C-alpha positions in Angstrom: 46.9 140.3 97.6 47.3 137.4 96.0 51.3 138.2 94.9 51.9 139.1 98.3 50.7 135.6 99.6 52.5 133.8 96.6 55.6 135.7 97.7 55.0 134.7 101.4 54.6 131.2 100.6 57.8 131.1 97.9 60.4 132.9 101.0 58.8 130.3 103.5 59.4 127.2 100.9 63.0 128.5 100.4 63.5 128.9 104.3 62.6 125.3 104.4 64.6 123.9 101.6 67.8 125.8 102.5 67.0 124.5 106.5 66.7 121.0 104.7 70.0 121.3 102.3 72.1 122.4 105.9 71.0 119.2 107.3 71.7 117.4 104.5 75.3 118.9 104.3 75.8 117.7 108.2 75.1 114.8 107.3 77.7 114.8 104.5 80.2 116.3 106.6 79.8 113.8 109.6 80.0 110.9 106.8 83.5 112.6 105.6 84.8 113.1 109.3 83.7 109.3 110.3 85.3 107.9 106.9 88.5 110.2 108.2 88.3 109.0 111.4 88.3 105.0 110.5 91.1 105.7 108.0 93.3 107.5 110.9 92.2 104.8 113.3 93.6 101.8 110.9 96.8 103.9 109.8 97.3 103.9 113.7 96.8 100.0 113.9 98.6 99.3 111.2 101.8 101.6 112.5 101.6 100.0 115.7 101.8 96.6 114.5 105.0 97.6 112.2 106.5 98.8 114.9 105.7 95.8 117.2 107.1 93.6 114.2 110.1 95.8 114.2 110.8 96.0 117.7 110.2 92.0 118.3 112.7 91.5 115.3 115.1 94.1 117.0 115.1 92.1 120.3 115.6 89.2 118.4 118.5 90.3 116.5 120.2 91.9 119.8 119.6 88.3 121.8 121.1 86.7 118.8 124.2 88.4 118.6 125.2 87.5 122.7 124.6 83.9 121.9 126.5 81.3 120.1 125.7 79.0 117.2 122.3 77.5 118.5 121.3 81.0 119.9 122.0 82.2 116.4 119.4 79.4 115.1 117.1 80.6 117.7 117.3 84.2 117.2 116.3 83.1 113.3 113.4 81.7 114.3 112.6 84.0 116.4 112.5 86.8 113.8 111.0 85.0 111.5 108.1 84.2 113.8 108.2 88.2 114.6 107.9 89.1 110.9 105.3 86.3 110.2 103.2 87.8 113.3 103.8 91.6 112.0 103.0 90.5 108.2 99.7 89.2 109.8 98.9 92.2 111.7 99.7 94.6 108.8 97.2 91.8 106.9 94.3 92.8 109.2 95.1 96.2 109.9 94.8 96.7 105.4 91.8 94.2 105.6 90.3 97.0 108.6 91.2 99.6 106.3 89.6 98.5 103.7 86.3 97.5 105.6 86.6 101.3 106.8 86.6 102.6 103.7 83.7 100.9 102.1 81.6 101.9 104.9 82.4 105.6 104.2 81.6 105.0 100.6 78.2 103.6 101.7 77.9 106.5 104.0 79.0 109.2 101.4 76.6 107.5 98.9 73.4 107.7 101.4 74.2 111.6 102.0 74.6 112.3 98.4 71.3 110.2 97.9 69.7 112.1 100.5 71.1 115.3 99.4 69.1 114.5 95.8 66.2 113.9 97.3 66.1 116.6 99.3 66.7 118.8 96.4 63.9 117.6 94.6 61.4 117.5 97.6 62.5 121.5 97.5 61.8 122.0 93.9 58.7 120.0 93.7 57.6 122.5 96.4 58.6 125.4 94.7 57.0 124.1 91.6 53.8 123.7 93.7 53.9 126.8 95.7 54.8 128.8 91.9 51.4 126.9 90.2 
């Protein structure tokens, strides 16, 4: 009778632990997906900033070809401004990407900590059940 009761307690403990691990596993997966989404969004912003800068530069160059000396000077100025804007946009996108990576690292760290805690609790439950 005692062995049967102990067996049921152990099976129940394993069921609780496996459910908890699945929940923690899902948290880790969600954190990884969140990091991936953040990186993808920041990369798209960086790509858009580069494309905009390239388009602005191209437009400025096209306009310069149609104009005389003064127009060329203006086009050069516009090109420099467009490049500066693009550089600033890229800098901001890079900063946002780094921030997203840092947040992702924190999420993964927290999920790992929760996993470790869940495993420790499971070990303690098994140990207590065995006693």
